[in-house]
C-alpha positions as CSV (number, residue, x, y, z in Angstrom):
1,M,27.4,-13.9,2.3
2,R,23.7,-15.1,2.2
3,V,21.0,-13.2,4.4
4,A,17.4,-13.5,4.6
5,A,15.5,-10.0,4.3
6,H,12.3,-10.4,6.1
7,G,9.1,-8.5,5.5
8,K,7.0,-6.5,8.5
9,L,3.7,-5.8,9.4
10,N,2.8,-2.2,11.0
11,L,0.7,-3.5,14.2
12,F,-0.8,0.2,14.1
13,L,0.4,3.4,12.2
14,R,-0.5,6.8,13.2
15,I,0.6,10.1,11.6
16,L,1.1,12.6,14.4
17,A,2.0,15.7,12.6
18,R,3.4,17.3,9.4
19,E,6.4,19.1,9.7
20,A,6.6,22.8,8.1
21,P,8.1,23.7,5.6
22,T,9.6,20.2,4.6
23,G,6.1,18.5,4.5
24,F,7.9,15.5,6.2
25,H,5.5,13.6,8.4
26,Q,6.1,12.5,12.1
27,I,4.6,8.9,12.7
28,E,4.2,6.4,15.5
29,T,4.0,2.9,14.5
30,A,4.7,-0.6,15.8
31,F,6.8,-3.2,13.7
32,A,6.7,-6.9,13.6
33,L,8.7,-9.1,11.5
34,V,7.1,-12.1,9.4
35,E,8.9,-15.3,8.0
36,L,8.2,-14.2,4.6
37,A,11.4,-13.0,3.1
38,D,13.6,-11.9,0.4
39,E,17.1,-13.4,-0.2
40,L,20.5,-11.7,-1.0
41,L,23.6,-13.3,-1.9
42,V,26.5,-10.6,-1.6
43,T,29.8,-11.7,-3.3
44,R,32.9,-9.6,-2.7
45,T,34.8,-8.5,-6.2
46,T,37.9,-6.9,-6.9
47,Q,36.6,-3.8,-8.6
48,G,36.9,-1.2,-5.8
49,G,33.7,0.5,-4.8
50,S,31.5,-1.0,-7.4
51,V,28.0,-2.5,-6.9
52,E,26.4,-4.9,-9.4
53,L,22.9,-6.1,-8.8
54,T,20.9,-9.2,-10.3
55,V,17.2,-9.5,-9.5
56,H,15.4,-12.7,-9.9
57,G,11.7,-11.4,-9.9
58,P,9.8,-8.4,-10.6
59,D,11.4,-5.3,-12.4
60,L,12.4,-3.1,-9.5
61,G,13.5,0.0,-11.5
62,P,16.9,1.6,-12.1
63,P,19.6,-0.3,-9.9
64,E,21.0,3.1,-8.5
65,E,17.6,3.9,-6.6
66,N,17.6,0.3,-5.3
67,L,18.0,0.5,-1.5
68,A,20.2,-2.8,-1.4
69,V,22.4,-0.9,-3.8
70,R,22.7,2.3,-2.0
71,A,23.3,0.5,1.2
72,A,26.1,-1.6,-0.3
73,R,27.8,1.7,-1.6
74,A,27.4,3.4,1.7
75,V,29.5,1.0,3.5
76,L,32.0,0.7,0.6
77,E,32.4,4.3,0.7
78,A,33.0,4.2,4.6
79,T,35.4,1.3,4.3
80,G,37.8,3.1,1.5
81,R,36.3,1.3,-1.5
82,K,38.8,-1.4,-1.0
83,F,36.5,-4.0,-2.9
84,G,33.2,-4.0,-4.8
85,V,30.3,-6.4,-4.3
86,A,27.9,-8.4,-6.5
87,I,24.4,-8.5,-5.2
88,E,22.0,-11.4,-6.4
89,L,18.6,-10.4,-5.1
90,T,15.7,-12.9,-5.0
91,K,12.4,-11.3,-4.5
92,R,9.4,-13.1,-2.5
93,I,8.1,-10.2,-0.9
94,P,5.5,-8.2,-3.0
95,V,6.5,-5.0,-4.4
96,R,4.9,-1.7,-3.1
97,A,2.6,-3.8,-0.6
98,G,3.7,-2.1,2.4
99,L,5.4,-4.9,3.5
100,G,8.8,-3.3,3.8
101,G,10.7,-5.4,1.2
102,G,12.8,-2.7,-0.3
103,S,14.0,-1.5,3.1
104,S,14.7,-5.0,4.5
105,D,16.9,-5.4,1.4
106,G,18.7,-2.3,2.1
107,A,19.4,-3.3,6.0
108,A,20.3,-6.9,4.5
109,A,22.8,-5.2,2.4
110,L,24.2,-3.0,5.0
111,H,25.1,-6.1,7.3
112,A,26.2,-8.3,4.6
113,V,28.7,-5.7,3.0
114,N,29.9,-4.6,6.6
115,L,30.6,-8.4,7.6
116,L,32.5,-8.7,4.3
117,A,34.7,-5.5,5.5
118,G,35.4,-7.2,8.7
119,N,32.7,-5.2,10.6
120,A,34.7,-2.0,10.0
121,V,31.6,0.0,10.5
122,S,30.2,0.3,14.1
123,S,26.7,-0.9,14.6
124,H,25.8,2.7,15.7
125,E,27.5,4.4,12.6
126,L,25.4,1.5,10.4
127,L,22.0,2.8,12.1
128,H,23.0,6.2,10.9
129,F,23.3,4.7,7.4
130,A,19.8,3.1,7.9
131,T,18.2,6.3,9.0
132,R,19.4,8.2,5.9
133,L,18.3,5.5,3.6
134,G,14.7,5.4,4.7
135,A,12.1,5.4,7.3
136,D,11.9,1.6,7.8
137,V,15.4,0.8,7.4
138,A,16.4,1.5,11.0
139,F,13.9,-1.0,12.2
140,F,15.3,-3.7,10.0
141,T,18.8,-2.9,10.7
142,S,18.3,-3.0,14.5
143,G,17.9,-7.0,14.4
144,A,14.7,-6.6,16.6
145,P,11.7,-8.8,15.8
146,C,9.2,-6.4,17.3
147,A,9.6,-2.6,17.9
148,V,7.5,0.7,18.5
149,A,8.9,3.5,16.1
150,W,8.4,7.4,16.3
151,G,9.4,10.3,14.2
152,R,10.4,9.2,11.0
153,G,10.8,5.6,12.0
154,E,14.2,6.3,13.3
155,R,13.6,6.3,17.1
156,L,13.0,2.8,18.3
157,F,11.8,1.1,21.3
158,R,12.1,-2.8,21.4
159,F,9.6,-4.9,23.0
160,A,8.9,-8.5,23.7
161,P,7.4,-9.9,20.7
162,P,4.0,-11.8,20.8
163,P,4.0,-15.6,20.3
164,A,4.5,-16.4,16.7
165,M,1.3,-16.8,15.1
166,P,-0.1,-18.2,11.4
167,A,-0.8,-15.2,9.2
168,L,-2.2,-14.4,5.8
169,I,-1.1,-11.7,3.5
170,A,-3.6,-10.8,0.9
171,V,-2.6,-8.8,-2.6
172,P,-5.3,-7.9,-4.9
173,S,-5.3,-9.4,-8.5
174,P,-4.0,-7.4,-10.1
175,P,-1.8,-5.9,-7.6
176,L,-2.2,-2.1,-7.0
177,G,1.2,-1.2,-6.2
178,V,0.5,2.0,-3.8
179,A,3.6,4.4,-3.6
180,T,3.9,5.5,-0.1
181,P,4.3,9.4,-1.1
182,D,1.0,9.0,-2.8
183,A,-0.4,7.6,0.4
184,Y,0.9,10.4,2.2
185,R,-0.2,13.1,-0.4
186,W,-4.0,11.5,-0.1
187,W,-3.8,11.8,3.6
188,D,-2.6,15.4,3.4
189,E,-5.5,16.0,1.1
190,M,-8.1,14.8,3.6
191,H,-6.3,16.9,6.3
192,P,-5.1,20.5,4.9
193,E,-4.2,21.8,8.5
194,P,-3.6,18.9,10.6
195,H,-3.8,19.3,14.5
196,P,-0.7,17.8,16.0
197,R,-1.4,14.6,17.9
198,G,0.6,13.0,21.0
199,P,1.8,9.5,20.8
200,I,-0.4,6.6,22.4
201,V,1.0,6.0,26.2
202,L,2.1,2.2,25.9
203,D,2.7,-0.6,28.3
204,A,4.7,-3.4,27.2
205,D,2.2,-5.9,28.5
206,A,-0.2,-4.7,25.6
207,F,2.2,-6.3,23.1
208,A,1.9,-9.6,25.0
209,A,-1.0,-11.1,23.2
210,W,-2.6,-10.7,19.6
211,G,-6.0,-10.1,21.1
212,S,-4.7,-6.7,23.0
213,I,-2.4,-5.8,19.8
214,G,-5.7,-5.7,17.9
215,R,-7.2,-3.0,20.2
216,L,-4.2,-0.6,20.0
217,G,-5.4,1.3,17.2
218,G,-5.5,1.0,13.5
219,N,-3.8,2.2,10.3
220,D,-4.2,6.1,9.5
221,F,-3.5,5.4,5.8
222,E,-6.4,3.1,5.6
223,I,-9.2,5.7,4.9
224,P,-7.6,7.5,2.2
225,V,-6.0,4.5,0.6
226,F,-9.4,2.6,0.6
227,G,-11.0,5.5,-0.7
228,R,-8.5,5.5,-3.7
229,H,-9.0,1.8,-4.2
230,P,-12.2,0.2,-3.3
231,P,-10.9,-3.3,-4.4
232,L,-8.5,-3.0,-1.6
233,R,-11.2,-2.0,0.9
234,A,-13.2,-5.0,-0.3
235,L,-10.3,-7.4,0.3
236,F,-9.8,-6.0,3.9
237,E,-13.3,-6.6,4.5
238,R,-13.3,-10.2,3.3
239,L,-10.1,-11.0,5.3
240,A,-11.9,-9.3,8.3
241,G,-14.9,-11.9,7.8
242,T,-12.6,-14.9,8.3
243,H,-12.5,-14.0,12.1
244,P,-8.6,-13.3,12.7
245,Y,-7.1,-11.9,15.7
246,W,-6.0,-9.0,14.1
247,V,-6.3,-7.4,10.5
248,R,-4.5,-4.1,9.1
249,L,-3.6,-2.5,5.8
250,C,0.0,-3.4,5.3
251,G,2.0,0.0,5.8
252,S,0.9,2.7,3.3
253,G,-1.0,-0.1,1.2
254,G,-0.9,-2.5,-1.7
255,A,-1.8,-5.5,0.7
256,V,-3.5,-6.6,3.6
257,A,-2.5,-9.0,6.5
258,A,-4.3,-11.0,9.1
259,V,-3.0,-13.1,12.1
260,Y,-4.9,-16.3,13.2
261,A,-5.3,-18.2,16.4
262,D,-3.9,-21.3,14.8
263,E,-2.9,-23.2,11.8
264,R,-6.4,-24.5,11.2
265,R,-8.2,-21.2,11.3
266,C,-5.5,-19.6,9.0
267,D,-6.0,-22.7,6.4
268,D,-9.7,-22.5,6.8
269,A,-9.6,-18.5,5.7
270,K,-7.1,-19.3,2.8
271,L,-9.6,-21.8,1.6
272,V,-12.7,-19.6,2.2
273,L,-11.3,-16.7,0.3
274,G,-9.7,-18.5,-2.6
275,E,-7.5,-16.9,-5.2
276,K,-9.8,-15.8,-7.8
277,Q,-9.6,-12.1,-6.5
278,Q,-6.6,-12.0,-4.6
279,R,-3.2,-13.7,-4.1
280,L,-2.9,-15.4,-0.7
281,I,0.6,-15.9,0.9
282,K,0.8,-17.8,4.0
283,T,3.4,-17.0,6.5
284,L,4.2,-16.7,10.3
285,T,5.0,-13.7,12.7
286,R,8.2,-13.8,14.1
287,A,9.0,-14.0,17.8
288,S,12.6,-14.2,17.5
289,P,15.4,-12.0,16.0
290,P,16.5,-12.5,12.5
291,A,19.3,-14.9,11.9
292,G,21.7,-12.5,10.2
293,P,24.1,-13.1,7.2
294,E,25.9,-16.5,6.7
295,R,28.7,-17.5,4.6
296,G,26.7,-18.7,1.1
């Protein structure tokens, strides 16, 4: 099975509370898919329950910690380890950039291995697996192009996506690679006794256009992450200076993104910024669900 694992933007991100004594954070965020995607080729093997991983791209660390591997194993265990899989992963989404590449890879592996197993695992149970794998995996598994998420990211409300628009993703050179646990720790240091906050009361019409999305709120990670990484703040300011509809830190950091009114404005911004101080990736936001696995 061949499947595209799309990246995401966090249209806004708010940290509502820190749970005691676990230290987990309750969040409210809105996700939107982009065209930029990794690719997984998942092949059935005869070794029951085994998962092999080949990566084309940067070093992703130990295979046993990879979300695609963990997702594949979860489905194989649930279906009786009747076969194994070999995963060939082509990485195009920058790593530790806040674009959800690892989580999307995990969701893609869930769907692909389940299809190889004859869809033996129900969609409801597949979402359970996704929630246990990580905070963003449930969104990618849901198949929605856009959704608001609460809690640890497992409570989802789908909404009609805004129009597909050109976007720039900007990664500092050299890359910063912000780890999500570090970003939460920096936020905790700034808020030793945070007051619980309520979610934003949202109307679906607020997501109808990118201009209104830009007024919904910011990203609570921006202040602590920019404080630790001034070059990332400077990149955000340069990107904001190109007059996009919307600009934000991507997730917990490592990259920033902007959405533009049309191709010309996006191309002009890319030309003005250049690639001396940053890597620029041009993409599109998605207004339709991902295609899902296909026979490779």
